[in-house]
Each structure stands twice: as structure tokens, then as C-alpha cells.
C-alpha positions as CSV (number, residue, x, y, z in Angstrom):
1,M,8.4,-6.7,-28.4
2,A,11.0,-4.2,-28.9
3,P,10.6,-1.4,-26.1
4,D,9.6,1.3,-28.8
5,T,7.4,-1.2,-30.8
6,Y,5.7,-2.1,-27.6
7,Y,5.1,1.9,-27.0
8,N,4.3,3.0,-30.0
9,S,1.4,0.6,-29.8
10,R,0.0,0.8,-26.9
11,I,-0.3,4.9,-27.8
12,K,-1.8,3.7,-31.2
13,L,-4.0,1.5,-28.8
14,L,-5.1,3.9,-26.0
15,A,-5.8,7.1,-28.4
16,E,-8.4,4.4,-30.1
17,Q,-9.9,3.6,-26.9
18,Q,-9.9,7.6,-26.2
19,E,-12.0,8.3,-29.0
20,Q,-14.7,5.8,-28.4
21,L,-15.1,7.6,-24.5
22,L,-15.0,10.8,-25.9
23,Q,-17.8,9.5,-27.9
24,K,-19.4,8.1,-25.2
25,K,-18.8,11.4,-23.3
26,S,-20.9,13.1,-26.0
27,I,-24.0,10.8,-26.1
28,L,-24.4,11.0,-22.5
29,G,-24.0,14.7,-22.8
30,W,-26.9,14.4,-25.0
31,L,-28.8,11.8,-22.7
32,R,-28.6,14.5,-20.2
33,F,-29.7,17.1,-21.5
34,A,-32.8,14.9,-23.3
35,M,-33.7,14.0,-19.7
36,V,-34.1,17.3,-18.1
37,L,-36.7,17.8,-21.3
38,A,-38.1,15.0,-20.3
39,I,-38.4,16.4,-16.6
40,G,-40.0,19.7,-18.4
41,A,-42.2,17.7,-20.7
42,A,-43.6,15.3,-18.3
43,I,-44.1,17.9,-15.9
44,Y,-45.8,20.0,-18.4
45,F,-48.4,17.4,-19.8
46,L,-49.0,15.2,-16.6
47,L,-50.1,18.1,-14.0
48,P,-53.6,18.3,-15.7
49,S,-54.0,14.4,-14.4
50,G,-52.8,15.3,-11.4
51,V,-49.8,15.9,-8.8
52,S,-49.2,12.3,-8.1
53,Y,-48.6,11.6,-11.5
54,V,-46.0,14.1,-12.3
55,I,-44.5,13.3,-8.4
56,I,-44.0,9.3,-10.0
57,A,-42.9,10.5,-13.5
58,T,-40.6,12.8,-12.3
59,L,-38.8,10.3,-9.4
60,L,-38.3,8.0,-12.1
61,L,-37.0,10.2,-14.8
62,L,-34.7,11.5,-11.6
63,A,-33.3,8.2,-11.1
64,V,-32.8,7.7,-14.9
65,F,-30.8,11.3,-14.8
66,S,-29.0,10.3,-11.6
67,R,-27.4,6.9,-13.4
68,I,-26.6,9.3,-16.4
69,I,-24.5,11.3,-14.0
70,Y,-22.5,8.6,-12.1
71,L,-21.7,7.0,-16.1
72,D,-20.9,10.2,-17.3
73,I,-18.5,10.9,-14.1
74,K,-16.9,7.2,-14.3
75,N,-16.5,7.8,-18.2
76,K,-14.6,11.3,-17.4
77,E,-12.4,9.3,-14.8
78,A,-11.8,6.8,-17.6
79,I,-11.0,9.6,-20.0
80,K,-8.4,11.1,-17.8
81,H,-6.9,7.6,-17.1
82,T,-6.2,7.1,-20.7
83,Q,-4.8,10.5,-21.2
84,R,-2.1,9.4,-18.1
85,L,-1.6,6.2,-19.8
86,I,-1.0,7.9,-23.1
87,K,1.3,10.2,-21.4
88,I,3.3,7.6,-19.8
89,N,4.1,5.6,-23.3
90,E,5.0,9.0,-24.7
91,D,7.3,9.7,-21.9
92,E,9.1,6.6,-22.2
93,L,10.0,6.6,-25.8
94,K,11.6,10.4,-24.4
95,T,13.3,7.9,-22.2
96,L,14.7,5.3,-24.7
97,A,16.1,8.9,-26.7
98,H,17.7,9.6,-23.5
99,Q,15.6,12.7,-22.4
100,Y,14.4,11.6,-18.9
101,Y,14.7,14.7,-17.6
102,H,11.0,15.0,-17.1
103,F,10.8,12.7,-14.2
104,E,12.1,13.8,-10.8
105,N,15.2,13.9,-9.6
106,G,15.0,13.3,-6.0
107,S,17.2,16.1,-5.3
108,Q,15.6,16.3,-2.3
109,F,17.2,13.3,-0.8
110,L,20.7,13.9,-1.2
111,P,22.7,13.2,2.0
112,A,25.4,16.4,3.3
113,E,27.7,13.3,3.7
114,H,27.6,10.4,2.0
115,P,30.0,7.2,1.0
116,Y,29.1,8.2,-2.9
117,A,26.0,9.6,-3.8
118,N,27.7,12.8,-4.8
119,D,30.5,11.4,-6.8
120,L,28.3,8.8,-8.8
121,D,25.5,11.8,-9.5
122,I,22.7,9.7,-7.6
123,F,20.8,12.3,-7.1
124,G,20.3,15.4,-9.1
125,K,19.6,16.3,-12.5
126,A,20.8,13.7,-15.3
127,S,21.4,11.2,-11.8
128,V,20.5,7.3,-12.0
129,F,17.6,8.6,-9.6
130,Q,16.1,10.5,-12.2
131,Y,16.7,8.1,-14.9
132,C,15.0,5.2,-12.8
133,N,12.6,6.9,-11.3
134,R,8.5,6.1,-11.9
135,T,7.5,6.5,-8.7
136,T,3.9,8.5,-8.3
137,S,4.4,8.7,-4.6
138,D,6.7,10.4,-2.0
139,M,6.5,7.0,-0.3
140,G,7.5,5.3,-3.6
141,G,10.5,8.2,-4.0
142,K,11.9,7.8,-0.4
143,N,12.0,4.1,-1.0
144,L,14.1,4.4,-4.2
145,A,16.1,6.9,-2.9
146,A,16.8,4.2,0.0
147,W,17.7,1.7,-1.9
148,L,20.3,3.5,-3.9
149,L,21.7,4.9,-0.6
150,Q,22.2,1.8,1.1
151,P,23.1,-1.9,0.2
152,A,20.8,-4.5,0.4
153,G,21.7,-7.7,1.8
154,V,21.7,-10.8,-1.1
155,N,18.6,-12.4,0.2
156,T,16.7,-8.9,-0.1
157,I,18.5,-8.6,-3.3
158,L,17.5,-11.7,-5.1
159,Q,13.9,-11.2,-3.7
160,R,13.8,-7.6,-5.1
161,Q,15.6,-9.5,-8.6
162,A,12.4,-11.9,-8.6
163,A,10.1,-9.2,-8.1
164,I,11.7,-6.9,-10.9
165,K,11.4,-9.9,-13.4
166,E,7.5,-10.5,-12.9
167,L,6.6,-6.8,-13.3
168,T,8.8,-6.4,-16.4
169,A,6.2,-9.3,-18.0
170,T,3.4,-7.4,-17.3
171,K,4.4,-4.2,-18.6
172,D,0.4,-3.1,-19.0
173,W,-0.2,-4.3,-15.2
174,S,2.9,-1.8,-14.0
175,Q,1.5,1.2,-16.1
176,Q,-1.7,0.9,-14.7
177,L,-0.7,0.9,-11.3
178,Q,1.2,4.4,-12.4
179,A,-1.4,5.9,-14.0
180,Y,-3.6,5.6,-10.4
181,G,-0.8,7.1,-8.9
182,A,-0.5,9.7,-11.3
183,A,-3.9,11.2,-10.6
184,Q,-2.8,12.9,-7.6
185,K,0.4,12.6,-5.8
186,I,0.4,10.9,-2.2
187,T,2.1,12.5,0.3
188,T,4.0,11.9,3.2
189,A,2.1,15.2,4.9
190,T,-1.2,13.2,4.4
191,Q,0.4,10.2,6.1
192,E,1.7,12.0,9.1
193,R,-1.4,13.7,9.4
194,L,-3.6,10.5,9.2
195,Q,-0.4,9.1,11.9
196,S,-1.2,12.1,14.5
197,W,-5.1,11.6,13.9
198,L,-4.3,7.8,14.5
199,Q,-2.5,8.4,17.6
200,S,-4.8,10.7,19.0
201,Q,-7.7,9.4,22.1
202,P,-10.9,8.9,20.8
203,H,-13.6,11.5,22.6
204,F,-16.7,10.4,21.2
205,I,-17.3,6.6,20.7
206,N,-16.7,5.6,24.4
207,N,-19.0,8.0,25.2
208,V,-22.4,6.9,26.1
209,F,-24.1,10.6,26.1
210,W,-22.9,10.5,22.2
211,K,-23.9,8.0,20.8
212,I,-27.2,8.7,22.6
213,L,-27.2,12.0,21.2
214,Q,-25.9,11.4,17.7
215,Y,-29.7,9.7,17.0
216,A,-32.0,11.4,19.7
217,V,-31.5,14.9,18.5
218,P,-32.1,14.2,14.8
219,A,-35.1,12.1,15.9
220,I,-37.2,14.7,17.8
221,I,-36.1,17.3,15.0
222,I,-37.7,14.8,12.4
223,A,-40.9,14.4,14.7
224,V,-41.3,17.9,15.8
225,I,-41.0,19.1,12.0
226,G,-43.9,16.0,10.9
227,L,-46.2,17.3,13.8
228,N,-45.5,21.0,12.9
229,M,-46.5,20.0,9.3
230,A,-49.4,18.3,10.3
231,D,-50.7,21.0,12.3
232,I,-50.0,19.8,15.6
233,I,-47.3,21.4,17.1
234,A,-47.2,25.1,16.2
235,D,-44.4,27.3,14.4
236,T,-43.0,28.8,17.7
237,T,-42.5,25.3,19.3
238,R,-41.0,24.1,16.3
239,N,-38.7,26.9,15.9
240,L,-37.3,26.8,19.7
241,F,-36.9,22.6,18.6
242,L,-34.5,23.8,15.5
243,L,-33.0,26.6,17.6
244,G,-32.3,24.2,20.3
245,S,-30.9,22.0,17.7
246,A,-28.5,24.9,15.8
247,M,-26.9,25.7,19.3
248,L,-25.9,22.1,20.0
249,A,-24.9,21.8,16.2
250,F,-22.3,24.7,16.9
251,V,-21.3,23.7,19.7
252,M,-20.1,20.2,18.2
253,A,-18.8,22.0,15.3
254,K,-16.6,23.9,17.6
255,K,-15.6,20.6,19.1
256,I,-15.2,18.6,15.9
257,A,-13.1,21.5,14.0
258,P,-9.6,20.1,15.3
259,L,-10.6,16.7,14.2
260,H,-11.6,17.9,11.2
261,E,-8.3,20.0,10.7
262,Q,-6.2,16.8,10.9
263,V,-8.2,14.6,8.6
264,S,-9.6,17.5,5.7
265,K,-8.9,17.8,2.3
266,M,-7.4,14.1,1.9
267,A,-9.9,12.4,0.0
268,D,-8.3,13.2,-3.5
269,E,-5.0,11.3,-1.9
270,L,-7.6,8.8,-0.3
271,A,-9.0,7.8,-3.6
272,V,-5.5,7.2,-5.4
273,L,-4.2,5.0,-2.5
274,A,-7.8,2.9,-3.0
275,D,-7.2,2.5,-6.7
276,S,-4.0,1.6,-6.5
277,V,-4.2,-0.9,-4.0
278,K,-7.8,-2.5,-5.2
279,L,-5.4,-3.0,-8.4
280,I,-2.7,-4.9,-6.2
281,E,-5.5,-6.9,-4.6
282,Q,-7.2,-8.1,-7.9
283,T,-3.6,-9.2,-9.1
284,S,-2.6,-12.9,-9.0
285,F,1.3,-12.6,-8.0
286,N,3.9,-15.5,-8.4
287,T,7.1,-13.9,-6.1
288,P,7.3,-14.0,-2.8
289,L,8.2,-10.6,-2.4
290,L,5.0,-9.0,-4.3
291,Q,2.8,-11.7,-2.4
292,S,4.1,-10.5,0.9
293,L,3.4,-7.2,0.1
294,Q,0.1,-7.6,-1.3
295,A,-0.9,-9.4,1.9
296,K,-0.4,-6.0,3.6
297,F,-3.8,-5.5,2.1
298,I,-6.0,-8.2,2.7
299,I,-7.3,-7.4,6.5
300,E,-9.8,-9.3,8.4
301,N,-13.2,-9.7,6.6
302,S,-12.6,-6.6,4.6
303,K,-9.7,-5.7,2.3
304,A,-7.5,-2.2,2.5
305,S,-9.4,-0.5,-0.8
306,T,-13.0,-1.0,1.0
307,Q,-11.5,0.5,4.2
308,L,-9.7,3.5,2.2
309,K,-12.9,3.7,0.4
310,Q,-14.8,4.2,3.0
311,L,-12.1,6.6,4.6
312,K,-12.7,8.3,1.4
313,K,-16.6,8.6,1.8
314,I,-16.6,9.8,5.7
315,V,-13.9,12.5,5.1
316,E,-16.0,14.2,2.4
317,R,-19.0,13.9,4.1
318,L,-17.3,15.6,6.6
319,D,-15.6,18.0,4.2
320,L,-19.4,19.1,3.7
321,R,-18.9,21.9,6.9
322,L,-16.5,23.6,4.3
323,N,-20.1,24.4,2.4
324,P,-22.4,26.5,4.9
325,V,-25.4,26.3,2.3
326,V,-25.7,22.4,2.8
327,F,-24.2,21.9,5.9
328,I,-26.1,23.9,8.3
329,P,-29.6,22.0,7.6
330,L,-27.5,19.0,7.8
331,A,-26.5,19.7,11.1
332,I,-29.7,21.0,12.3
333,I,-31.8,18.5,11.1
334,F,-29.1,15.1,11.5
335,Q,-26.3,16.7,14.0
336,W,-23.8,15.8,11.2
337,D,-20.7,16.3,12.5
338,I,-21.4,14.0,15.5
339,H,-22.4,11.5,12.7
340,Q,-19.1,11.6,11.1
341,A,-17.1,12.1,13.9
342,M,-18.2,8.9,15.4
343,A,-17.8,7.1,12.3
344,L,-13.9,8.0,12.0
345,E,-13.4,7.2,15.2
346,K,-15.0,3.6,14.4
347,W,-13.2,3.2,11.5
348,K,-10.1,4.5,13.2
349,Q,-10.6,1.3,15.7
350,R,-10.6,-1.1,12.8
351,N,-7.6,0.0,10.7
352,R,-5.1,1.6,13.5
353,Q,-3.0,-0.8,13.2
354,N,-2.6,-1.1,9.1
355,I,-2.4,2.0,7.2
356,N,1.0,2.7,7.5
357,E,1.7,-0.4,6.3
358,W,-0.5,0.2,3.2
359,F,1.3,3.5,2.7
360,D,4.8,1.6,3.0
361,A,4.0,-1.1,0.9
362,I,2.7,1.2,-1.8
363,G,6.2,3.1,-1.7
364,E,7.8,-0.7,-2.2
365,F,5.7,-1.5,-5.2
366,E,6.6,1.8,-7.1
367,A,10.4,1.4,-6.1
368,L,10.1,-1.9,-8.0
369,N,8.0,-0.6,-10.7
370,S,10.6,1.8,-11.7
371,F,13.3,-0.7,-11.9
372,A,11.0,-3.1,-13.8
373,T,10.4,-0.3,-16.2
374,V,14.0,0.7,-16.6
375,S,14.7,-3.5,-17.1
376,F,12.1,-3.4,-19.7
377,N,13.4,-0.3,-21.7
378,H,16.7,-2.4,-21.6
379,P,16.5,-5.9,-21.9
380,E,20.3,-5.9,-22.9
381,W,21.0,-5.3,-19.3
382,C,21.4,-8.4,-17.1
383,S,20.5,-9.3,-13.4
384,P,23.6,-9.4,-11.5
385,T,24.7,-12.7,-10.2
386,F,26.5,-12.7,-6.3
387,T,28.9,-14.9,-5.1
388,D,29.9,-15.4,-1.2
389,N,34.0,-14.5,-2.1
390,H,35.1,-11.2,-0.8
391,F,36.6,-9.5,-3.1
392,T,34.9,-10.9,-6.4
393,I,34.0,-8.5,-9.1
394,S,33.7,-9.5,-12.9
395,G,31.7,-8.4,-16.0
396,S,31.7,-8.0,-19.5
397,N,30.3,-4.8,-21.4
398,I,30.0,-2.8,-18.3
399,G,29.0,0.7,-19.4
400,H,27.3,4.3,-17.7
401,P,23.6,3.7,-17.4
402,L,23.4,7.7,-18.1
403,I,25.4,7.9,-21.1
404,N,23.4,7.1,-24.4
405,A,24.2,3.5,-25.8
406,E,24.6,5.3,-29.5
407,K,27.6,6.9,-27.4
408,R,28.8,5.1,-25.0
409,V,31.7,2.8,-25.3
410,N,31.6,-0.3,-22.8
411,N,34.5,-2.5,-21.2
412,N,35.2,-5.0,-19.3
413,I,36.3,-5.5,-15.4
414,S,38.1,-8.5,-13.6
415,M,38.7,-8.6,-9.9
416,N,39.4,-12.1,-8.7
417,T,40.7,-11.5,-4.8
418,R,40.5,-9.1,-2.0
419,E,44.3,-9.4,-2.5
420,E,44.1,-7.2,-6.2
421,L,44.1,-3.0,-6.1
422,M,43.6,-2.0,-9.6
423,L,45.5,1.2,-10.9
424,I,44.1,2.9,-14.2
425,T,46.8,5.3,-15.6
426,G,45.9,7.5,-18.1
427,S,45.9,10.7,-20.4
428,N,43.4,13.6,-20.0
429,M,40.0,12.9,-20.9
430,A,40.7,8.9,-22.1
431,G,37.7,7.7,-20.0
432,K,39.4,7.2,-16.4
433,S,36.7,8.8,-14.9
434,T,33.7,7.7,-16.5
435,Y,35.2,4.1,-16.4
436,L,35.5,4.5,-12.4
437,R,31.6,6.0,-12.5
438,S,30.7,3.2,-14.4
439,I,31.8,0.6,-12.1
440,G,30.3,2.4,-9.1
441,V,27.3,3.2,-10.4
442,N,26.4,-0.7,-11.6
443,T,27.7,-1.7,-8.5
444,V,25.1,0.2,-6.6
445,L,22.1,-0.5,-8.6
446,A,22.7,-4.3,-8.3
447,M,23.4,-4.0,-4.3
448,A,19.7,-2.0,-4.9
449,G,18.8,-5.4,-6.4
450,A,18.1,-3.5,-10.0
451,N,19.0,-4.5,-13.5
452,V,22.7,-3.1,-14.7
453,C,24.2,-2.1,-17.6
454,A,26.4,-5.1,-18.6
455,T,25.9,-8.4,-20.3
456,D,27.5,-10.2,-17.6
457,F,27.8,-9.3,-13.7
458,T,29.4,-10.7,-10.8
459,L,29.7,-9.2,-7.4
460,S,30.4,-10.0,-3.7
461,P,28.4,-7.9,-1.4
462,V,29.5,-4.8,-1.0
463,Q,29.6,-1.5,0.5
464,V,30.8,1.3,-2.8
465,I,32.8,4.0,-0.8
466,S,34.3,6.9,-3.2
467,S,36.5,9.9,-3.7
468,M,35.8,11.8,-6.8
469,R,34.1,15.1,-6.9
470,I,36.2,17.1,-3.7
471,A,35.1,20.8,-2.9
472,D,36.2,23.4,-0.4
473,N,33.6,24.6,2.0
474,L,34.2,28.5,2.6
475,E,31.4,28.0,5.5
476,E,33.8,25.6,7.3
477,S,37.0,27.0,6.4
478,T,37.7,23.8,4.2
479,S,40.0,23.5,2.2
480,T,39.9,21.2,-1.0
481,F,42.4,19.2,-0.1
482,Y,41.9,19.0,3.7
483,A,38.2,18.3,2.4
484,E,40.0,15.3,0.7
485,L,41.9,14.1,3.8
486,K,38.8,14.0,5.6
487,K,37.2,11.4,2.9
488,L,40.5,9.3,2.8
489,K,40.3,9.1,6.5
490,A,36.7,7.9,6.9
491,I,38.0,5.4,4.2
492,I,41.0,4.3,6.2
493,D,39.1,4.3,8.9
494,R,36.6,1.3,7.3
495,V,39.5,-0.5,6.0
496,N,41.1,-0.4,9.4
497,A,37.9,-1.8,10.9
498,G,38.3,-4.9,8.2
499,E,34.6,-3.4,6.7
500,K,33.6,-5.2,3.1
501,I,34.2,-1.8,1.3
502,F,34.8,-1.4,-2.4
503,I,36.8,1.7,-2.7
504,L,36.8,4.1,-6.1
505,L,39.4,7.0,-5.8
506,D,40.1,9.5,-8.7
507,E,43.4,11.7,-8.6
508,I,43.9,11.3,-4.9
509,L,45.8,13.8,-3.2
510,R,45.7,16.7,-6.3
511,G,45.6,19.5,-4.0
512,T,49.3,19.2,-3.0
513,N,52.4,19.6,-4.5
514,S,53.5,16.5,-7.3
515,L,56.4,15.3,-4.6
516,D,54.1,15.2,-1.3
517,R,51.1,13.9,-3.9
518,H,53.6,11.0,-5.4
519,T,54.6,10.4,-1.7
520,G,51.4,10.0,0.4
521,S,50.0,8.2,-2.6
522,V,52.8,5.4,-2.2
523,A,52.0,5.1,1.1
524,L,47.8,4.8,0.7
525,V,48.7,2.0,-2.2
526,K,51.0,0.3,0.4
527,Q,48.0,0.9,3.1
528,L,45.3,-0.6,1.1
529,I,47.5,-3.5,0.0
530,K,48.5,-4.1,3.4
531,H,44.7,-4.4,4.8
532,K,43.6,-6.3,1.4
533,A,41.5,-3.7,0.5
534,A,39.2,-3.9,-2.7
535,C,40.4,-0.8,-4.3
536,I,40.3,1.3,-8.0
537,I,42.8,3.9,-8.2
538,A,42.5,6.3,-11.6
539,T,45.4,8.5,-11.2
540,H,47.9,10.8,-13.9
541,D,51.1,9.4,-11.8
542,V,52.4,6.7,-14.1
543,E,55.4,6.4,-11.5
544,L,52.4,4.9,-9.2
545,A,52.3,2.0,-11.5
546,K,55.7,0.5,-11.0
547,L,54.6,-0.1,-7.3
548,K,54.1,-3.3,-9.5
549,E,57.6,-4.5,-9.6
550,T,57.5,-4.4,-5.6
551,Y,53.6,-5.6,-5.8
552,P,53.5,-8.2,-8.7
553,E,50.6,-10.3,-7.4
554,N,48.6,-7.5,-5.8
555,I,48.8,-4.4,-8.8
556,L,46.6,-4.8,-11.4
557,N,47.6,-2.0,-14.2
558,Y,45.3,-0.5,-16.8
559,H,45.2,2.4,-18.8
560,F,43.5,4.2,-21.2
561,D,45.2,6.1,-24.0
562,V,45.0,8.4,-26.7
563,Q,46.4,8.6,-30.6
564,V,47.7,11.9,-31.7
565,E,48.1,12.3,-35.6
566,N,49.0,15.6,-36.9
567,E,48.0,16.9,-33.3
568,E,44.9,15.6,-33.1
569,L,43.7,13.5,-30.7
570,Y,41.9,10.3,-30.6
571,F,40.0,8.7,-28.1
572,D,38.9,5.2,-28.4
573,Y,37.6,5.2,-24.7
574,K,38.9,1.3,-24.0
575,L,40.2,0.0,-21.4
576,K,43.9,-2.2,-21.8
577,E,45.9,-4.0,-19.6
578,G,50.1,-2.0,-18.8
579,I,50.7,1.3,-18.1
580,C,49.9,4.5,-20.3
581,T,52.3,6.1,-22.3
582,S,50.8,8.4,-24.2
583,L,50.3,11.8,-22.9
584,N,47.9,14.7,-24.2
585,A,48.4,17.5,-22.1
586,S,51.0,19.3,-23.9
587,I,49.2,19.2,-27.0
588,L,45.7,20.5,-25.1
589,M,48.1,23.0,-23.4
590,K,49.5,24.5,-27.0
591,K,45.7,24.8,-28.3
592,I,44.6,26.8,-26.0
593,G,47.7,29.2,-26.8
594,I,50.4,28.5,-24.0
595,E,53.6,28.7,-25.6
596,L,55.9,25.2,-25.1
């Protein structure tokens, strides 16, 4: 099924389901109202027959009323979940129309210095991250960013490719995972607070005094209240016991305040994590990577989702201390804080070693799910293959993923040995830089495990390193030229060290005079050839291409040209063999009013 057909059909189906849920909501609302009337009627008509009849009828009706309330809460959750699913499909339809700026752009992940992140638009508005990103948690975003920043090993890539293929084929499931996560963002702040609590030493569970106290005091208070109601104990005695219990509860409240500060207000995120984990636990996966991630949620005699729901309930009970009207009676009668502190420490003992793995696994699932969505949206893209020969890159109909398919012009590439260096000459705006970025971005996606914008793509495992966008730095008193020299030095150091890198250079040494620029460019090309560096260089310096005469086996000359008709420029953006012979700078200068 075509992506747009799938999303439209899903929206239609989900809208029908939502209508049914809304009708159910209305029915449950009327049932709640009817139960209130029924309870009032039972009291009115049964009171003459005796209080016992009223109590029995009221309890039965309250039980039914509670069940209706439960069903209503579940129905409201289902409505919200369906609304999130509808929005997911609407967002994907926008993305198919190349409107993807509503996704988070990952600008917070952009390093100050990186071999290619800035040059290839990996982060920020209209970036690779934003185009791919379907993560809903901080952990998912961090995983996706890390994969785009650092090439993986071939075994890892192949495992990711298989997992992505499986998730691509189960689109309904992947949307469910995304919808659960969209209910409440799971943050690193929550993970860090939980980790801090997990690493802290227990204060209550190993202390016999607190173990006895948590049951002894409530038992005594309940007994005293019962004896007082039976007129065996005077009100004064009862009040003294209650005052003593209140003082103990006050002391405990101060002791447990730091613990509550660590774990409070996490219930919503824990619920989201539990729902996502439960979905994963209930699914049967076929690929090794998804199976290994799923296995992290299966623990001895239990499952992670069950444990997370237990923790959520404990945190919710502890959060009752924020409601004095409810908390004060619970604290005085039951020593509420001690019970919740004990429950938390028991939970910690069971799950101390597991919870970070749960967060990490959810993040990895979300990153895989992001690439699977891109794969589903672009069935014409391919899953790249890898070869051990360094260096090889070949592909057909390679395009830039961030350019709308209606406007995108695809090209090929073929470099079959590390002996070859590709020089691309061409006129202004003819497509040199876009070609370099197309090759670079698809290489980065391939090394992350994702599908690429090409009909076929074969690559040696490699680290991309580029020099395209160079900016001065006033704070460091660094000129554009010096900034580029620093970047070129980093490249040369890695070349000299024999690292397996793939170099992309656009208009090198642009910050100096033409003579120095040409001399330096020639020297750099010779050094790259000497060290057998895999490299593509885009340049206006046509003279540089004449190095082919000196290095016929090493230089691959390609170009982008422009057609001129009646001083109008026409670009086809197609890569062609040979050296560029067409120029357009003079025409462009004339158009802005420079008299030549």
C-alpha cells in the first residue's frame, strides 16, 4: 500500500473508532448520572424499612458506580490515544508533502566541533534529524542523534537494517508505540532522578524498628478508635493516642521529605513508560536486535511493565502528602509515609540493576522506529550493502533526502578503489555542493543503519569528514581562512594516520588569493593521492582538473554545467564526465548591474 493511501485509510478508520468512543463516553456519562439518582432513590425509599437495607443497597450501587467510573476513565484514555494516532497519521501526510518542520530538530545535539554535522545539516531546522525524527522521549532523541553522529560497525548496521525492515512492515504497531510515547515525554531528568534514588542507601527496609512500627502503630490506633466507639476508652485517652501518632507522623514526614523530593511527580512518565514497555513485551519479534531489546524487559518472575506500574502506584500514594485533607488522616491512622517508604525500598531492591536498561531500550526502539517510518514513507529508497574493500562507493539515482522528490535531481557515483580521487568542476549554482551533500548525507544514513535515497548503494565502512561551510570566529579571533586551515589540518592528520575516512571538500582555500589557492589546492590533492585518501573535491578551479594529465589513474574528472541562451541560464543539475567548460559568473554579474 502506498504511504499516502495507508495514512488516509488509517485516519478514516481511527475517526470512526473515535466516534464510537465518544458515543460510549456519552452513555457512561448518563449512567453515572443515573447511578447518583439511584443511590438517592435507594436512600429515600429504603430508609423507612431500616438503615441496614439502605447501607446494603448503597454499597451495591456504589460498587456499580465505581465500575462505571473505571470504564469512563479507560474510555477517556482510549479517546486521547486515538486522537494521538490520528495526529501521527496527519503529521505523516504533511511529511509526504515535505512539511516536516513540526518534528523536533535536535539542535541541542549539535556539537561545537564535528567532522560533518554542520556541513551536512544533521541538526537544526530542515535537518536530517528533523526529517527522520519520530522519537517521543529524550532517550530516543539521544539515540537517534548518536547514530547520526558516529558510524556504526557493519554487524550493528546489519542488525539495525533487519530490525528496521521488520518495523517497516508492522506500521500499525510502530504507530502504537509512538502514540503511547506522545502521551507524556519521558525525560532524562526523570531518569537521572530515579538513578540518584537507586544509588542512595536504604534507610528503612533494613531497620527492624521501622518494620515493627509500620504495623504496630496503625494496629494500636485502630484498636483505640474501636474501643472508644464501644465506650470502653474515654475520648481523652483516644485523643492522646491520636496526638502521639500525629507527632510520629510529623517526624516521619520530615524524614521522608528528601525521598519524596527524589521520586515525586514522575507518575505520568512512569505510566507512559509502562504502556510502551507492555506493548513491546506482548509482541513477537523475528529479528535478533528487536528480540535482544525485548529481553531487557523480561526479569525474574515478572515483567518490566508490571514493575513500572507498581512503582507508579507507590509514587502516586506517596504524592498524597501533597493533599493535606487526604494525607493527614492517613498519616495519623496508618503512618502512611512509612508504608510507602518501605514499598519504595523493596521496589528498589528488586529493580536496581534493571531500570537504566529499560530507559535505554525504549530509546533504541524509538530510534529504530524513526528510521522505519522513513523507510515506510519512501519504499523507493534502498537498504545499502557493504563491502570490505576500502575504498568503494557506488550508487544509482542518489538524491538529497531533504530536497522534495518533485524538485530533486538524482545522480550516480562510482569510485572503486582508494587510488581514485574525484574532482568536480562546474559553474556557480550548477549543483556541485548539493551533490557533495547528497553523497555525504546518504553515507551518514547508511553508516547509521538507515535506508538511503538511492535505487542502489554500495559502500565501504567509513567515517565521513568534510570541509564545506567555514565561518570565522570573532570570539577566538579566527579568520575564515584560518578556520578552514584548522579543519584541513584535522583531515590531513587523519589521512596521515591511515584512518578509513571519506573526505568531502567544497571550494577549498577560498579565503586567500587565487595563486596561493591554486598552489595550495594542487599540493593538497597530491598529498591525498600519495596517501590514497578517499576524497571528492568540488571546485571552481578548472586548472586543478588538469592534474589528470599527471595522475591519469588517480583523478576522476566530473562536472556540472550550465546552458546559456539569450543570456539566460538553464541548469539540468546532472553530473557529467570531464572538465566543465561553461561559465556563468559574468552573466550573473551583468544581471546585477556590473558593467563588464
